[in-house]
N, C-alpha and C positions, 0 to 999 in steps of 0.2 A: 602306510606312510603318513607322516605329519608334514604339513606345509611349513617351509622354512622362512618364506618371505613372500611379499606381493610382487606381481610381475613388473609393475611400474617402478619398483624401488631399486632395480638392479642398475649398477653403474660400472665404469671401467675398473674401479677398485675391486670389483667382485670377480675379475677374470681369474680362472683356475679354481673357483669355488664350486663345490657340488651343492645343487639346490633342488628343492622339491616345490613345484608350483602347482596351483590348482585354479581353474577358471573355465571360461567359455571359449570355444573355437570361434574366432572372429573372421578368419579367412584361411583358405587352403590353396597352396600352389605346388605344382609338381614340375621340377626342372631336372631333366636328364636323370631320372630315376631317384632323385633326392626330393623328399617332401618337406615343404616349409609351412609351418603353422604360425599364424598370429594368435597368440594366447592372451586373453584379456581378463582382467579383474577390475575391481573398483579403483585401483591406483594407476592403471594404464595397460599398455600392450608391450609384449616382448616377442621377438621372433624365436621360434623353436625349430631346430633342424633335425630331421630324422633321416639318417644315412644308413642304408643297409649294411655298409661296411663296419659301422659302429654297433648297431643292433638290428639284426634282420627281423626279429620278432616285433620290436617296437615300430619299425618301418612298415611292416605289413599291416599292423593295427592302425597306423596313422592313415593308411590309404582308405580305411573304412569310415573315417570321420565325416561328419556333416556340420553345416553351419549351426552354431549355438550348442553343439554337444558339450557336455561338462566332462572335463578330463583332469587327471593328475599326471604330472610329468616329473621324472627325475632326470637330471642332466648336469653337464659341466658348462659353466659360463666361459665363453671365449670372445676375444676381440673379432669383430667382423673383418673379413678380407678387405684390403684396400680397394676403394671404388664401390663397395656395396653398402656403405654406411647410409643411414636414413636420417637426415637432419630434422625431419618433421616429428620424429619420435624422441621422447626423453631417453629411451633405451636404444636409440638408433646406432650407437657405436659398438654394441655387443649383441651376442646371440647365445642361445642355450643349445648345446649339442645333446639331443635326447638319447638317454640310455635305457629308459623304461617308460612305458605308457600304460595307463589304465583308463578305460572309459567308465566314468561314474554314472553317466546318464545320457540318453539320446535326446533329440529334440525334433519336433516337427519343424518344417520350414517356417520361419517367422513371417507374419503378414506384411511386414515392412522391414527394410534394412536397419540394423541397429547402428545407425550413424547419425551424426549431426548434419545440419544444413540440407535436409531433405524435406520436400513438400509432402508432409503426412498430415491428414486432417485431424483436428483435436479429438473428435468423437472416437476414432479408431485408436488414437494414442491412449486415451483414457480407458477404453475397453481392455486394451492389452497393456495396462500400466506397468506390469512387472517386466515387460520387454522395454517399454519406454524408459524405465528407470536405469536400464543398462547403458543408455546413451551417455556419452561423456559429459554433455552439458547438464543433464539432469543430475548425474552423480555429483558434479561440481557444485550445483545449486544446493543440494541437500547437505553436502559436507560443509559448505560455507554457513548454512543455517545452523548446523551443529556447533561450529566454532563460535558463531555469534552468541548462541545460548550459553555456551561455556564462559565466554568473556563477560557477559552480562551478570551471570551468577557470581563470578569471581570479583568483579568490580563492586557490585552492590554489597557483597559480603564484606569486602575490605573497608566499606564505608559505614559499617555497623548495622546494616539491614539484616533482618531475619526472614527467611523464606517460610511462609505459613500457607498450608493448603486450606481452601475454603470449599464449602459444599457445592456439588453439582445438582443435587436434588434439593430445591429450595422453594420459597414462596413466590407465587406470581404477584408482581407489583407493577402492572403495566403503566408506563408513563414514558412512552417513546416507541420503539419498534415492538412488533408482536412477539410474544413469548412462544417458545416451543413447550408444549404441555405434556406431562407424563402422568397417566392415570395411576392412582394408588389402589392396588388390589386389596390391601388390608383396611383401607378407609374408603368404602364405595362412595362414588360421587364426588370425591375430592381429588385434586391434582397437585402434583409438583410442577415447578417450572425449571427448565434449564437456565442457568444464569446468563443474562445479557452482559453482566459485568459483576465482579465481586464488590461493587460500590459500598453497599450497606455493611457487609461483613468487614471490609477493611476499616471503615469508620468505627465499628464496634471494637476492632482490635486496638485502635488508638485509645478508646475509652478503657480498654483492658490493660493499658500500660505497655503494649508491645513497643511503642515509640517509633520504630522504623521497620516497616514491613515491605516485602516484595514477593511477587509470584509471577512465574511465566505460566499463564493460565489459559485454558480453553474457554471460550465464550460462545454464546449461541443467540442468533437473532433471526426471526422468521420474517425476512424482508426481501424485496426484489434484489437480484444479484447483478453484478457488473464486474469489470476487469479487476477492480481492487476490493471486491467484497465477496464473502462466502457465508453460507448459513452458520458454519462453525469456523472460528478463527482463533488466533492466538494473540494475546496481548501481554506486554510487560507491565504489570500492575505495581504501582509504588504509592506508599502513603507515609507521611511523616508528621510527628507531633511538634508543637511549639515552633512553627515556622511561618515565614512570610513567602510571598510569591517568588522572590529572588532566591530563596533557599532551595526550593524545588527545582527552579530553572537551572541553578548552578550544578546540582547533582545530575540532571539530565544532560547538560552540555558536557560535563566531564565524562559521562558514559558514552556519548556519541563520539567524542574525541578519541576515546580508547578504541571503539569499534572501527572507526575509519583508519586509524593508525595501524592497527594490527591486521585488519582484513584487506585493506586496499593500499596501505603505505602512504596515506594522505594525512597531512597535518592540518586539522581544522583550526581556524582562528576564532577565539571566543573573547568576549561574550558575543552571542549572536544578536543581530539587530532586533529591536522591538518596534512594532508598528501598531498603533491603535486600530481597532476594527473599523471605525468610521473613515480613517485615513486610507486604509487598505481598499475599502470599497470605492472611495473617490479616485484613487490612483490606478487601481488594477481591476475594479469591478468584481472582486471576489475576496473572500477571507482566506483563500488558499493561493496566494500570489506566487507565480513562478518568477523569481528574481534573476534568472540566468540571462535575461535580456531586458532591454529598456522598453521603449514604445509605450510609455505610460499614458493613461487617459487624461484628457484635459476637459475641464468644465467650461463650455463656451456659451452658457446661458445668457449672461449679461451682454455679451457681444451681439448675439443673434437677436436680442430684443430690438436692436437698432436696424435690423435688416427689414426688407419688405417681403420676406418670405412668409406668406400667410400661414402655411401649414405649421411652421416652427413657432410662430408667435402665438397661435391658438393653443398649442401644447404648453407653452410657457405660461400663458394666462391661467391655465388649469393647475398650475403648480408643478409642471413638469420641468425636465432639464434637457439641455443639449450636451451630449458627451461626444468627444472626438479623440482621434489619435492620428499621429503622423507616421507614415511608412517612409523611412529613408530610402531614396532612390525609386520610390513607387511611381513617379511620373512616367516611367517606362511601361506601365501596365496598359495592355490593350483594352479596347472596349469590351471584348469578350471576357477578359479577366475581371473587369469592373462589374459587368453584369453578373458574373458568378459570385462575387462578393455580396452584391445586392441580394441575390437569391439566398445565400447563406444567412444573411442578416434576417431576412423575412422568415426563413425556416426556424430561426431562433426566437421568433415572436415580434420582430421589429415591424413597424409600419412602413419602413423604407430606409434607404441609406443614401446620404448625400456624399459627393466627392468633389474635390478641387485639386487640380494639378498646378504646380508652379514650375514652369519650364523657362527656357531661354527666351521664349516668345511672350512670357508673361503668364497671367492667370488664365486657366482654362477650366471649363466645366459648366454644366447647365445652370448652376445657381449664381455664377459670378456676376451676371448682369444685375442681380438683386443686392449686390454688396458695394456701397459707395467706396471711393478710393481710401478715405480715412479709415473706414472699418477694415478694409483689407490689410492695411499696415498694422493695425492693432491686433488683428487676427494672426498675422505673421509673427509679431512679437510674442504673443501669448503662447502660440504653439511651437515657436522656434522653427517655423517652416523655412526650408532652404530651397534654392533652385534645384530641381530634380526630384523633389519630394511630392508625396501625395497625402492629402488630408481627407480622412473619412469622418463622417459625423451622422448622428441620428438624434431624434427627440422622442422622449417618452416620459412616463413617471419616473421619479428619481431612481429607485432601486432597479427597476426594469431596464432603464437606459444604461446604467452602469453594468449590470449583469450581461446584457447582450453584447455591449462593446468589449467587455472583459473576455467573453468567450471568443469573439472575433480576434482580439489581440493574441490569445493563446493559439488559435488555429493558424494565424499568420506567422507567429513566431516559429511554429513547427514547419510550415510549408516553405517559408523563405529561408530556412536554415539559420535563423538567429539563435537557436538553442544549440549550444555546443555540448557534445557528448563528453562525459568525464568531468563535468563541472557540477559542483554541489553547492547550492545556496540555501542556507537555513534562515528562517525568520520566526520570531515569536509574534503571534497576533494577540494583542491584549485589549483590555477595556471593552469587552463585549457587552452588548445590551443584556440585561438580566431577563427581560420578558419581551415577547412579541405577541401581537394580537392575531388570533387564529379566526379568520372569517368563517370557516366551515363549522367550527365548534362554538363560535360566539363567546370566546373567553381568552384570557391571557394564558400563554404556555411558556415554560422555561426554555430559553434558547439552548442552554447546555443540559442541565438537569436541576430539579428543585432542591437539591442538597448543596448547591453552590451558594456561597455567602455573597451578599451585596457589598459593595464598597461602603466603608464606614461613613464617608461623607454624603452618601446617597440614602442613608437609612430613612430620612424624613420623607423621601419621595414614595416610600412603600405605602404610605397612607394617602398621599395626595395625587401622585402621577407616576404609576409604575413604569411607564415607558421611558422615563428619564433615568431610571436606576441602571447603573453600570455594575457588572458582576466582577468578582475577583477571579475571573477565569482567564485561561491562556491556552492557546493551541501552538504546537510546534509544527512548522510547515517546511518541507524539503522539496525543492524543484516542482512546486505546484501540487504536491500531495500533502494532505494533513496526515502526519505520522503519529500524532499524539495530542491528547487534550486533557486538561486538568483544571483544578481550581482549589482555592481555599474553601473549606466546607463551613456549614453552619454548625457551630458547637453549642449555641444557645437555644434552648427549647422555644422561647417565645418568638425568636426570629424564624425558626423552622415552621412553627404553626402559622405565622403570618404569611409566609410564602405559600403554604398549602391553601390558605384562604384566598390569596390573590389569584391562584391558578384554578380556582373554582372547585377545590376538593373539600367537601363538607367535613366537619370534625369527626363525625361517626365513620365516614369513609376513610379518612386519614388514619384513624385508629385501627380500622380493619386491615388496611394495607401495610401501614408502617408503625403500628403500635409498639413493636419490639424496639424500634429505633427511638421513638419518642420517649419511651420509658428509660432507655439507656442514657439519653441525654440529660436525665435528671440526677445522674450519679457522677458528677465531676468530670464531664467531658472536656478534654484539653483542646485548645485551638489546634487545628490540624489541616493538612492539605496534601494533595498528591497529584498523580497523573497516570494515564494509561497510554503506553506506546503501542501502536499497531505493529506487532513483530513481523507479520507476513508482508505488510507493505514495506517495512524497512528493509527486509531481506531482499524483496523484489528489486528495490532501487540499488542495493549493494551488488546484486547480480546483473544489473543492467537489463532487466526484463520489463515487459509492458503489462503483465498480468500476474497476480499472485498465484494463479494455478501452476505456474512454472516453478514455484518454490515450495509447494505443498505436495507431499508424497501422494496422497489420494484425495484430490479435490472433487468437488461437485461441478456439474455444468451450470450454465446460466439459468437453467430451469430447475436447479436443485437436485439433479439426478446423478447418481454414481453409476456410470456405464460398466464399471468393473463388477460390482455386486448386484446391480439392478435395484438398489434402494432409491426411493422408498418403494415398498411393495405391500401387497395385501397380506394379512395375517389370518391364521386359522380361526374359524368361528369359536372354537373351544377357548382359545386365548381371549377373545373378546368377551365371551360369557364370564370367564373368571374375573374380568375387569368391570363387569356390569355395564358393558358398552354395546349399544345397538347402532348399526349403520343406517343412515338415511341419505341414500345417494340418488 
């Protein structure tokens, strides 16, 4: 028999049609000598009825079925009798009267029900991932991922982009996360690296005249894992020649508009807002701000200089800042809730957390007595504090104060229900610093990567004060997640060499690591720029999930282990000998 359609595709218009269905037994019920089977495949479930008066042989075989048996069914589609319809099923108005049944394979009882909304631990789900993938939600996630990839390819192709594959076995060029290394059997003592990104290859493609490139590509980083990070991940890689920042951003916005319209039926408004990095840190305490709610940070440093709070004044004298935020309606918080907020702030690295309530009875809080009446009013105007609100504040060094208060803002937004589901807020973060000082390494490091171009008006600072240099870099952020980052690149050899010099990469080391790029830049490299979008993170948000493991078919755990296959694992000593490797454990 050949399958004629999927179970979940059947509708009222198919009544009277003979069909052949194949799938898994989802449930079995026996009512008065008639056996009912819920047959499931990737498109859904349909009820199949085996009546001994229609086919005695098929009915007898149906009574031998077990959960998750694989079967083939031939039958006639009919409308369900009045009162037996199931509105929860897409196929709930029809059923299939089975005339023939074949058992294609049996199944052991599964270790957990193949259903959604069940409390099943992730380790067991990943160990039996082939069963987990049969759950409707996992199927929906992977089908949406497939559709998203199709839409991306079609959209970029329609804009003149060419899909080009770049190598997986490449040169180790560590300047960021750790590489995954692959030993070379034919070249003993030498290693390939799995690419953290196709960055250098896509730049070389621009030098080669490809002009507009894209790739939905697998990348690898040997770094600590979290909910939105895996050792192997997928990114949408884009590069364009003869462009400015706005050209790259316009392509990405158009792509995202297409995805949200086709996949979620949502019409995004463009252009997305642009916020400079420094402003994002001041207002939200992070370069990945969640704009679905307000509660922005306020700089209260100048105001608290006038208070008699010694602990704050000492921090300000050391060049620190006082950062605060207002919780609308927060005056209702109990002392226990306030103590919990203080504990959270301390766990994030704060030295303490101050609070002030403004109630019908006036100002309340342990620090109010240190605030003169005039200062209170200016504080009220600056923070827009209203009756019923709560003001939180802390003092620390500039970046630390902003980061801690920014994390508190995010936690409060979630716990207080300020973040509305189904809302999508995009923002471009621009004007990043080019360099930052790394205390551990005692040198400047590139904030994004060393192939990013400095802003033209800041080129003079490369020689005099690298910290003042702003990069031609941009990140796209959605609901507090960085879903992509890119930049205009260095296409001039002398600028690229200067950046290597600033980050402490000696000329001979730069030549050893990046000599192929430096040479290519001497042969008419065009101005170019691009971006990489995190495909897993984007699909995670489209599916409304909290972790990218829910949208990857075979993910690793947070310890980098695959419970399904047991990877990573020891290998045979013979294999190691062929690779000239000895273990020192």
